[in-house]
N, CA, C and O atoms as a Maestro MAE file, in Angstrom:
{
 s_m_m2io_version
 :::
 2.0.0
}

f_m_ct {
 s_m_title
 :::
 protein
 m_atom[260] {
  # First column is atom index #
  i_m_mmod_type
  r_m_x_coord
  r_m_y_coord
  r_m_z_coord
  i_m_residue_number
  s_m_chain_name
  s_m_pdb_residue_name
  s_m_pdb_atom_name
  i_m_atomic_number
  :::
  1 25 8.634 9.589 25.876 1 A "MET " " N  " 7
  2 3 9.223 8.265 25.828 1 A "MET " " CA " 6
  3 2 9.274 7.793 24.374 1 A "MET " " C  " 6
  4 15 8.254 7.770 23.685 1 A "MET " " O  " 8
  5 25 10.440 7.428 23.927 2 A "ALA " " N  " 7
  6 3 10.609 6.919 22.569 2 A "ALA " " CA " 6
  7 2 10.267 5.432 22.541 2 A "ALA " " C  " 6
  8 15 10.603 4.677 23.453 2 A "ALA " " O  " 8
  9 25 9.601 5.046 21.485 3 A "HIS " " N  " 7
  10 3 9.223 3.640 21.322 3 A "HIS " " CA " 6
  11 2 10.158 2.994 20.308 3 A "HIS " " C  " 6
  12 15 10.572 3.641 19.346 3 A "HIS " " O  " 8
  13 25 10.493 1.732 20.514 4 A "PRO " " N  " 7
  14 3 11.351 1.049 19.541 4 A "PRO " " CA " 6
  15 2 10.613 0.832 18.218 4 A "PRO " " C  " 6
  16 15 9.382 0.834 18.171 4 A "PRO " " O  " 8
  17 25 11.374 0.648 17.164 5 A "ALA " " N  " 7
  18 3 10.803 0.445 15.833 5 A "ALA " " CA " 6
  19 2 9.891 -0.779 15.803 5 A "ALA " " C  " 6
  20 15 8.914 -0.799 15.053 5 A "ALA " " O  " 8
  21 25 10.187 -1.782 16.592 6 A "GLU " " N  " 7
  22 3 9.351 -2.986 16.586 6 A "GLU " " CA " 6
  23 2 7.945 -2.696 17.111 6 A "GLU " " C  " 6
  24 15 6.991 -3.358 16.704 6 A "GLU " " O  " 8
  25 25 7.802 -1.720 18.005 7 A "THR " " N  " 7
  26 3 6.480 -1.337 18.482 7 A "THR " " CA " 6
  27 2 5.684 -0.704 17.348 7 A "THR " " C  " 6
  28 15 4.504 -1.002 17.165 7 A "THR " " O  " 8
  29 25 6.331 0.162 16.596 8 A "ARG " " N  " 7
  30 3 5.684 0.785 15.437 8 A "ARG " " CA " 6
  31 2 5.271 -0.281 14.429 8 A "ARG " " C  " 6
  32 15 4.189 -0.206 13.848 8 A "ARG " " O  " 8
  33 25 6.137 -1.276 14.224 9 A "ASP " " N  " 7
  34 3 5.830 -2.363 13.293 9 A "ASP " " CA " 6
  35 2 4.628 -3.182 13.765 9 A "ASP " " C  " 6
  36 15 3.810 -3.613 12.952 9 A "ASP " " O  " 8
  37 25 4.522 -3.395 15.065 10 A "LYS " " N  " 7
  38 3 3.386 -4.134 15.616 10 A "LYS " " CA " 6
  39 2 2.079 -3.392 15.351 10 A "LYS " " C  " 6
  40 15 1.068 -4.001 15.000 10 A "LYS " " O  " 8
  41 25 2.110 -2.076 15.523 11 A "VAL " " N  " 7
  42 3 0.909 -1.276 15.260 11 A "VAL " " CA " 6
  43 2 0.544 -1.371 13.788 11 A "VAL " " C  " 6
  44 15 -0.622 -1.564 13.444 11 A "VAL " " O  " 8
  45 25 1.542 -1.236 12.914 12 A "ARG " " N  " 7
  46 3 1.281 -1.301 11.474 12 A "ARG " " CA " 6
  47 2 0.704 -2.657 11.088 12 A "ARG " " C  " 6
  48 15 -0.246 -2.724 10.308 12 A "ARG " " O  " 8
  49 25 1.263 -3.733 11.623 13 A "ARG " " N  " 7
  50 3 0.742 -5.069 11.316 13 A "ARG " " CA " 6
  51 2 -0.691 -5.236 11.802 13 A "ARG " " C  " 6
  52 15 -1.527 -5.803 11.099 13 A "ARG " " O  " 8
  53 25 -0.973 -4.746 12.997 14 A "ALA " " N  " 7
  54 3 -2.338 -4.844 13.529 14 A "ALA " " CA " 6
  55 2 -3.320 -4.082 12.647 14 A "ALA " " C  " 6
  56 15 -4.442 -4.533 12.419 14 A "ALA " " O  " 8
  57 25 -2.892 -2.928 12.155 15 A "TYR " " N  " 7
  58 3 -3.752 -2.101 11.308 15 A "TYR " " CA " 6
  59 2 -3.908 -2.703 9.914 15 A "TYR " " C  " 6
  60 15 -5.024 -2.808 9.405 15 A "TYR " " O  " 8
  61 25 -2.807 -3.095 9.301 16 A "VAL " " N  " 7
  62 3 -2.834 -3.574 7.913 16 A "VAL " " CA " 6
  63 2 -3.333 -5.010 7.816 16 A "VAL " " C  " 6
  64 15 -4.258 -5.287 7.052 16 A "VAL " " O  " 8
  65 25 -2.742 -5.921 8.570 17 A "PHE " " N  " 7
  66 3 -3.032 -7.334 8.404 17 A "PHE " " CA " 6
  67 2 -4.210 -7.830 9.246 17 A "PHE " " C  " 6
  68 15 -4.989 -8.669 8.795 17 A "PHE " " O  " 8
  69 25 -4.336 -7.312 10.464 18 A "ASP " " N  " 7
  70 3 -5.467 -7.717 11.312 18 A "ASP " " CA " 6
  71 2 -6.692 -6.845 11.056 18 A "ASP " " C  " 6
  72 15 -7.786 -7.130 11.544 18 A "ASP " " O  " 8
  73 25 -6.492 -5.773 10.278 19 A "ARG " " N  " 7
  74 3 -7.549 -4.819 9.910 19 A "ARG " " CA " 6
  75 2 -8.238 -4.215 11.129 19 A "ARG " " C  " 6
  76 15 -9.444 -3.973 11.116 19 A "ARG " " O  " 8
  77 25 -7.467 -3.977 12.168 20 A "LEU " " N  " 7
  78 3 -7.999 -3.268 13.326 20 A "LEU " " CA " 6
  79 2 -8.044 -1.779 13.001 20 A "LEU " " C  " 6
  80 15 -7.279 -1.293 12.168 20 A "LEU " " O  " 8
  81 25 -8.935 -1.071 13.656 21 A "SER " " N  " 7
  82 3 -8.932 0.378 13.493 21 A "SER " " CA " 6
  83 2 -7.642 0.913 14.111 21 A "SER " " C  " 6
  84 15 -6.985 0.227 14.894 21 A "SER " " O  " 8
  85 25 -7.295 2.125 13.757 22 A "LEU " " N  " 7
  86 3 -6.080 2.729 14.303 22 A "LEU " " CA " 6
  87 2 -6.167 2.810 15.825 22 A "LEU " " C  " 6
  88 15 -5.180 2.590 16.527 22 A "LEU " " O  " 8
  89 25 -7.358 3.130 16.325 23 A "GLU " " N  " 7
  90 3 -7.560 3.222 17.774 23 A "GLU " " CA " 6
  91 2 -7.327 1.876 18.448 23 A "GLU " " C  " 6
  92 15 -6.640 1.800 19.466 23 A "GLU " " O  " 8
  93 25 -7.897 0.813 17.882 24 A "LEU " " N  " 7
  94 3 -7.740 -0.514 18.486 24 A "LEU " " CA " 6
  95 2 -6.312 -1.031 18.359 24 A "LEU " " C  " 6
  96 15 -5.810 -1.702 19.261 24 A "LEU " " O  " 8
  97 25 -5.664 -0.724 17.255 25 A "ALA " " N  " 7
  98 3 -4.263 -1.131 17.096 25 A "ALA " " CA " 6
  99 2 -3.403 -0.465 18.162 25 A "ALA " " C  " 6
  100 15 -2.500 -1.090 18.718 25 A "ALA " " O  " 8
  101 25 -3.685 0.809 18.446 26 A "ALA " " N  " 7
  102 3 -2.944 1.527 19.485 26 A "ALA " " CA " 6
  103 2 -3.157 0.880 20.850 26 A "ALA " " C  " 6
  104 15 -2.203 0.679 21.602 26 A "ALA " " O  " 8
  105 25 -4.399 0.558 21.164 27 A "VAL " " N  " 7
  106 3 -4.713 -0.065 22.455 27 A "VAL " " CA " 6
  107 2 -4.055 -1.437 22.555 27 A "VAL " " C  " 6
  108 15 -3.495 -1.788 23.593 27 A "VAL " " O  " 8
  109 25 -4.125 -2.212 21.469 28 A "LYS " " N  " 7
  110 3 -3.553 -3.567 21.476 28 A "LYS " " CA " 6
  111 2 -2.063 -3.545 21.801 28 A "LYS " " C  " 6
  112 15 -1.564 -4.408 22.523 28 A "LYS " " O  " 8
  113 25 -1.360 -2.553 21.262 29 A "VAL " " N  " 7
  114 3 0.090 -2.492 21.435 29 A "VAL " " CA " 6
  115 2 0.475 -1.668 22.667 29 A "VAL " " C  " 6
  116 15 1.613 -1.740 23.131 29 A "VAL " " O  " 8
  117 25 -0.464 -0.892 23.193 30 A "GLY " " N  " 7
  118 3 -0.181 -0.117 24.392 30 A "GLY " " CA " 6
  119 2 0.479 1.228 24.124 30 A "GLY " " C  " 6
  120 15 1.320 1.686 24.897 30 A "GLY " " O  " 8
  121 25 0.085 1.858 23.011 31 A "VAL " " N  " 7
  122 3 0.629 3.155 22.617 31 A "VAL " " CA " 6
  123 2 -0.542 4.130 22.502 31 A "VAL " " C  " 6
  124 15 -1.657 3.725 22.174 31 A "VAL " " O  " 8
  125 25 -0.296 5.397 22.768 32 A "SER " " N  " 7
  126 3 -1.379 6.371 22.680 32 A "SER " " CA " 6
  127 2 -1.824 6.549 21.234 32 A "SER " " C  " 6
  128 15 -1.044 6.383 20.296 32 A "SER " " O  " 8
  129 25 -3.090 6.888 21.082 33 A "TYR " " N  " 7
  130 3 -3.667 7.092 19.756 33 A "TYR " " CA " 6
  131 2 -2.959 8.234 19.019 33 A "TYR " " C  " 6
  132 15 -2.731 8.144 17.813 33 A "TYR " " O  " 8
  133 25 -2.617 9.287 19.728 34 A "GLY " " N  " 7
  134 3 -1.916 10.421 19.115 34 A "GLY " " CA " 6
  135 2 -0.574 10.015 18.532 34 A "GLY " " C  " 6
  136 15 -0.200 10.454 17.444 34 A "GLY " " O  " 8
  137 25 0.149 9.175 19.262 35 A "THR " " N  " 7
  138 3 1.442 8.689 18.779 35 A "THR " " CA " 6
  139 2 1.260 7.865 17.512 35 A "THR " " C  " 6
  140 15 2.019 8.012 16.554 35 A "THR " " O  " 8
  141 25 0.260 7.005 17.509 36 A "VAL " " N  " 7
  142 3 0.004 6.157 16.355 36 A "VAL " " CA " 6
  143 2 -0.394 6.998 15.140 36 A "VAL " " C  " 6
  144 15 0.013 6.700 14.017 36 A "VAL " " O  " 8
  145 25 -1.178 8.033 15.361 37 A "GLN " " N  " 7
  146 3 -1.539 8.929 14.264 37 A "GLN " " CA " 6
  147 2 -0.292 9.588 13.666 37 A "GLN " " C  " 6
  148 15 -0.173 9.706 12.446 37 A "GLN " " O  " 8
  149 25 0.618 10.007 14.515 38 A "ARG " " N  " 7
  150 3 1.863 10.624 14.030 38 A "ARG " " CA " 6
  151 2 2.703 9.619 13.244 38 A "ARG " " C  " 6
  152 15 3.262 9.956 12.201 38 A "ARG " " O  " 8
  153 25 2.791 8.394 13.741 39 A "TRP " " N  " 7
  154 3 3.547 7.363 13.036 39 A "TRP " " CA " 6
  155 2 2.958 7.108 11.654 39 A "TRP " " C  " 6
  156 15 3.689 6.992 10.671 39 A "TRP " " O  " 8
  157 25 1.640 7.021 11.586 40 A "LYS " " N  " 7
  158 3 0.967 6.755 10.306 40 A "LYS " " CA " 6
  159 2 1.221 7.899 9.325 40 A "LYS " " C  " 6
  160 15 1.504 7.655 8.152 40 A "LYS " " O  " 8
  161 25 1.124 9.131 9.789 41 A "ALA " " N  " 7
  162 3 1.366 10.302 8.934 41 A "ALA " " CA " 6
  163 2 2.819 10.348 8.470 41 A "ALA " " C  " 6
  164 15 3.089 10.636 7.304 41 A "ALA " " O  " 8
  165 25 3.749 10.068 9.370 42 A "ALA " " N  " 7
  166 3 5.173 10.077 9.014 42 A "ALA " " CA " 6
  167 2 5.482 8.983 7.996 42 A "ALA " " C  " 6
  168 15 6.262 9.195 7.068 42 A "ALA " " O  " 8
  169 25 4.875 7.826 8.170 43 A "ALA " " N  " 7
  170 3 5.097 6.728 7.224 43 A "ALA " " CA " 6
  171 2 4.558 7.103 5.846 43 A "ALA " " C  " 6
  172 15 5.186 6.798 4.832 43 A "ALA " " O  " 8
  173 25 3.408 7.757 5.803 44 A "ALA " " N  " 7
  174 3 2.825 8.177 4.526 44 A "ALA " " CA " 6
  175 2 3.740 9.167 3.817 44 A "ALA " " C  " 6
  176 15 3.892 9.114 2.596 44 A "ALA " " O  " 8
  177 25 4.343 10.061 4.573 45 A "GLU " " N  " 7
  178 3 5.275 11.030 3.988 45 A "GLU " " CA " 6
  179 2 6.505 10.335 3.389 45 A "GLU " " C  " 6
  180 15 7.125 10.844 2.455 45 A "GLU " " O  " 8
  181 25 6.840 9.180 3.937 46 A "GLN " " N  " 7
  182 3 8.005 8.430 3.450 46 A "GLN " " CA " 6
  183 2 7.615 7.385 2.404 46 A "GLN " " C  " 6
  184 15 8.448 6.583 1.984 46 A "GLN " " O  " 8
  185 25 6.341 7.396 1.984 47 A "GLY " " N  " 7
  186 3 5.902 6.495 0.931 47 A "GLY " " CA " 6
  187 2 5.259 5.206 1.396 47 A "GLY " " C  " 6
  188 15 4.932 4.358 0.567 47 A "GLY " " O  " 8
  189 25 5.066 5.030 2.688 48 A "ASP " " N  " 7
  190 3 4.428 3.830 3.230 48 A "ASP " " CA " 6
  191 2 3.018 4.195 3.686 48 A "ASP " " C  " 6
  192 15 2.801 4.526 4.852 48 A "ASP " " O  " 8
  193 25 2.070 4.134 2.767 49 A "ASP " " N  " 7
  194 3 0.679 4.487 3.068 49 A "ASP " " CA " 6
  195 2 -0.016 3.267 3.666 49 A "ASP " " C  " 6
  196 15 -0.297 2.294 2.966 49 A "ASP " " O  " 8
  197 25 -0.287 3.332 4.958 50 A "TRP " " N  " 7
  198 3 -0.887 2.192 5.652 50 A "TRP " " CA " 6
  199 2 -2.270 1.868 5.103 50 A "TRP " " C  " 6
  200 15 -2.662 0.701 5.065 50 A "TRP " " O  " 8
  201 25 -3.013 2.884 4.678 51 A "ASP " " N  " 7
  202 3 -4.346 2.643 4.132 51 A "ASP " " CA " 6
  203 2 -4.267 1.874 2.814 51 A "ASP " " C  " 6
  204 15 -5.056 0.958 2.585 51 A "ASP " " O  " 8
  205 25 -3.330 2.237 1.955 52 A "LYS " " N  " 7
  206 3 -3.144 1.512 0.693 52 A "LYS " " CA " 6
  207 2 -2.678 0.089 0.957 52 A "LYS " " C  " 6
  208 15 -3.116 -0.844 0.282 52 A "LYS " " O  " 8
  209 25 -1.800 -0.083 1.925 53 A "ALA " " N  " 7
  210 3 -1.323 -1.421 2.266 53 A "ALA " " CA " 6
  211 2 -2.467 -2.275 2.797 53 A "ALA " " C  " 6
  212 15 -2.556 -3.463 2.486 53 A "ALA " " O  " 8
  213 25 -3.337 -1.675 3.594 54 A "GLN " " N  " 7
  214 3 -4.489 -2.393 4.140 54 A "GLN " " CA " 6
  215 2 -5.438 -2.795 3.006 54 A "GLN " " C  " 6
  216 15 -5.942 -3.918 2.985 54 A "GLN " " O  " 8
  217 25 -5.679 -1.880 2.068 55 A "ALA " " N  " 7
  218 3 -6.561 -2.172 0.940 55 A "ALA " " CA " 6
  219 2 -5.964 -3.274 0.067 55 A "ALA " " C  " 6
  220 15 -6.683 -4.171 -0.375 55 A "ALA " " O  " 8
  221 25 -4.673 -3.215 -0.183 56 A "ALA " " N  " 7
  222 3 -4.014 -4.245 -0.980 56 A "ALA " " CA " 6
  223 2 -4.094 -5.598 -0.292 56 A "ALA " " C  " 6
  224 15 -4.302 -6.620 -0.946 56 A "ALA " " O  " 8
  225 25 -3.933 -5.607 1.003 57 A "GLN " " N  " 7
  226 3 -4.030 -6.845 1.780 57 A "GLN " " CA " 6
  227 2 -5.432 -7.433 1.673 57 A "GLN " " C  " 6
  228 15 -5.596 -8.644 1.525 57 A "GLN " " O  " 8
  229 25 -6.426 -6.581 1.748 58 A "LEU " " N  " 7
  230 3 -7.812 -7.032 1.636 58 A "LEU " " CA " 6
  231 2 -8.084 -7.585 0.246 58 A "LEU " " C  " 6
  232 15 -8.735 -8.620 0.108 58 A "LEU " " O  " 8
  233 25 -7.594 -6.906 -0.785 59 A "MET " " N  " 7
  234 3 -7.800 -7.361 -2.159 59 A "MET " " CA " 6
  235 2 -7.066 -8.677 -2.443 59 A "MET " " C  " 6
  236 15 -7.502 -9.472 -3.276 59 A "MET " " O  " 8
  237 25 -5.975 -8.891 -1.760 60 A "ALA " " N  " 7
  238 3 -5.189 -10.111 -1.952 60 A "ALA " " CA " 6
  239 2 -5.811 -11.314 -1.249 60 A "ALA " " C  " 6
  240 15 -5.303 -12.430 -1.353 60 A "ALA " " O  " 8
  241 25 -6.880 -11.092 -0.555 61 A "GLY " " N  " 7
  242 3 -7.545 -12.204 0.106 61 A "GLY " " CA " 6
  243 2 -7.252 -12.296 1.585 61 A "GLY " " C  " 6
  244 15 -7.729 -13.204 2.266 61 A "GLY " " O  " 8
  245 25 -6.465 -11.355 2.085 62 A "GLY " " N  " 7
  246 3 -6.221 -11.305 3.521 62 A "GLY " " CA " 6
  247 2 -5.208 -12.304 4.037 62 A "GLY " " C  " 6
  248 15 -5.052 -12.453 5.249 62 A "GLY " " O  " 8
  249 25 -4.511 -12.996 3.135 63 A "ALA " " N  " 7
  250 3 -3.531 -13.973 3.585 63 A "ALA " " CA " 6
  251 2 -2.159 -13.658 2.987 63 A "ALA " " C  " 6
  252 15 -2.061 -13.203 1.847 63 A "ALA " " O  " 8
  253 25 -1.135 -13.896 3.741 64 A "ILE " " N  " 7
  254 3 0.215 -13.694 3.248 64 A "ILE " " CA " 6
  255 2 0.625 -14.963 2.515 64 A "ILE " " C  " 6
  256 15 0.526 -16.064 3.057 64 A "ILE " " O  " 8
  257 25 1.081 -14.804 1.289 65 A "GLU " " N  " 7
  258 3 1.492 -15.956 0.470 65 A "GLU " " CA " 6
  259 2 2.862 -16.410 0.883 65 A "GLU " " C  " 6
  260 15 3.392 -17.367 0.318 65 A "GLU " " O  " 8
  :::
 }
 m_bond[259] {
  # First column is bond index #
  i_m_from
  i_m_to
  i_m_order
  :::
  1 1 2 1
  2 2 3 1
  3 3 4 2
  4 3 5 1
  5 5 6 1
  6 6 7 1
  7 7 8 2
  8 7 9 1
  9 9 10 1
  10 10 11 1
  11 11 12 2
  12 11 13 1
  13 13 14 1
  14 14 15 1
  15 15 16 2
  16 15 17 1
  17 17 18 1
  18 18 19 1
  19 19 20 2
  20 19 21 1
  21 21 22 1
  22 22 23 1
  23 23 24 2
  24 23 25 1
  25 25 26 1
  26 26 27 1
  27 27 28 2
  28 27 29 1
  29 29 30 1
  30 30 31 1
  31 31 32 2
  32 31 33 1
  33 33 34 1
  34 34 35 1
  35 35 36 2
  36 35 37 1
  37 37 38 1
  38 38 39 1
  39 39 40 2
  40 39 41 1
  41 41 42 1
  42 42 43 1
  43 43 44 2
  44 43 45 1
  45 45 46 1
  46 46 47 1
  47 47 48 2
  48 47 49 1
  49 49 50 1
  50 50 51 1
  51 51 52 2
  52 51 53 1
  53 53 54 1
  54 54 55 1
  55 55 56 2
  56 55 57 1
  57 57 58 1
  58 58 59 1
  59 59 60 2
  60 59 61 1
  61 61 62 1
  62 62 63 1
  63 63 64 2
  64 63 65 1
  65 65 66 1
  66 66 67 1
  67 67 68 2
  68 67 69 1
  69 69 70 1
  70 70 71 1
  71 71 72 2
  72 71 73 1
  73 73 74 1
  74 74 75 1
  75 75 76 2
  76 75 77 1
  77 77 78 1
  78 78 79 1
  79 79 80 2
  80 79 81 1
  81 81 82 1
  82 82 83 1
  83 83 84 2
  84 83 85 1
  85 85 86 1
  86 86 87 1
  87 87 88 2
  88 87 89 1
  89 89 90 1
  90 90 91 1
  91 91 92 2
  92 91 93 1
  93 93 94 1
  94 94 95 1
  95 95 96 2
  96 95 97 1
  97 97 98 1
  98 98 99 1
  99 99 100 2
  100 99 101 1
  101 101 102 1
  102 102 103 1
  103 103 104 2
  104 103 105 1
  105 105 106 1
  106 106 107 1
  107 107 108 2
  108 107 109 1
  109 109 110 1
  110 110 111 1
  111 111 112 2
  112 111 113 1
  113 113 114 1
  114 114 115 1
  115 115 116 2
  116 115 117 1
  117 117 118 1
  118 118 119 1
  119 119 120 2
  120 119 121 1
  121 121 122 1
  122 122 123 1
  123 123 124 2
  124 123 125 1
  125 125 126 1
  126 126 127 1
  127 127 128 2
  128 127 129 1
  129 129 130 1
  130 130 131 1
  131 131 132 2
  132 131 133 1
  133 133 134 1
  134 134 135 1
  135 135 136 2
  136 135 137 1
  137 137 138 1
  138 138 139 1
  139 139 140 2
  140 139 141 1
  141 141 142 1
  142 142 143 1
  143 143 144 2
  144 143 145 1
  145 145 146 1
  146 146 147 1
  147 147 148 2
  148 147 149 1
  149 149 150 1
  150 150 151 1
  151 151 152 2
  152 151 153 1
  153 153 154 1
  154 154 155 1
  155 155 156 2
  156 155 157 1
  157 157 158 1
  158 158 159 1
  159 159 160 2
  160 159 161 1
  161 161 162 1
  162 162 163 1
  163 163 164 2
  164 163 165 1
  165 165 166 1
  166 166 167 1
  167 167 168 2
  168 167 169 1
  169 169 170 1
  170 170 171 1
  171 171 172 2
  172 171 173 1
  173 173 174 1
  174 174 175 1
  175 175 176 2
  176 175 177 1
  177 177 178 1
  178 178 179 1
  179 179 180 2
  180 179 181 1
  181 181 182 1
  182 182 183 1
  183 183 184 2
  184 183 185 1
  185 185 186 1
  186 186 187 1
  187 187 188 2
  188 187 189 1
  189 189 190 1
  190 190 191 1
  191 191 192 2
  192 191 193 1
  193 193 194 1
  194 194 195 1
  195 195 196 2
  196 195 197 1
  197 197 198 1
  198 198 199 1
  199 199 200 2
  200 199 201 1
  201 201 202 1
  202 202 203 1
  203 203 204 2
  204 203 205 1
  205 205 206 1
  206 206 207 1
  207 207 208 2
  208 207 209 1
  209 209 210 1
  210 210 211 1
  211 211 212 2
  212 211 213 1
  213 213 214 1
  214 214 215 1
  215 215 216 2
  216 215 217 1
  217 217 218 1
  218 218 219 1
  219 219 220 2
  220 219 221 1
  221 221 222 1
  222 222 223 1
  223 223 224 2
  224 223 225 1
  225 225 226 1
  226 226 227 1
  227 227 228 2
  228 227 229 1
  229 229 230 1
  230 230 231 1
  231 231 232 2
  232 231 233 1
  233 233 234 1
  234 234 235 1
  235 235 236 2
  236 235 237 1
  237 237 238 1
  238 238 239 1
  239 239 240 2
  240 239 241 1
  241 241 242 1
  242 242 243 1
  243 243 244 2
  244 243 245 1
  245 245 246 1
  246 246 247 1
  247 247 248 2
  248 247 249 1
  249 249 250 1
  250 250 251 1
  251 251 252 2
  252 251 253 1
  253 253 254 1
  254 254 255 1
  255 255 256 2
  256 255 257 1
  257 257 258 1
  258 258 259 1
  259 259 260 2
  :::
 }
}
């Protein structure tokens, strides 16, 4: 089953901005952990490192300006 891009975005937001673990972000959005791992790896290959984004968010104070 293919998931829409907005589902992937929800997982990324939960991981980066809510600082949930990858496992909890998957559960929150209702996607399998394996799928979320693949999405994260694919995003990193395309230059979107979720871990770096999460660290930057934390360093910025955790709030969107």
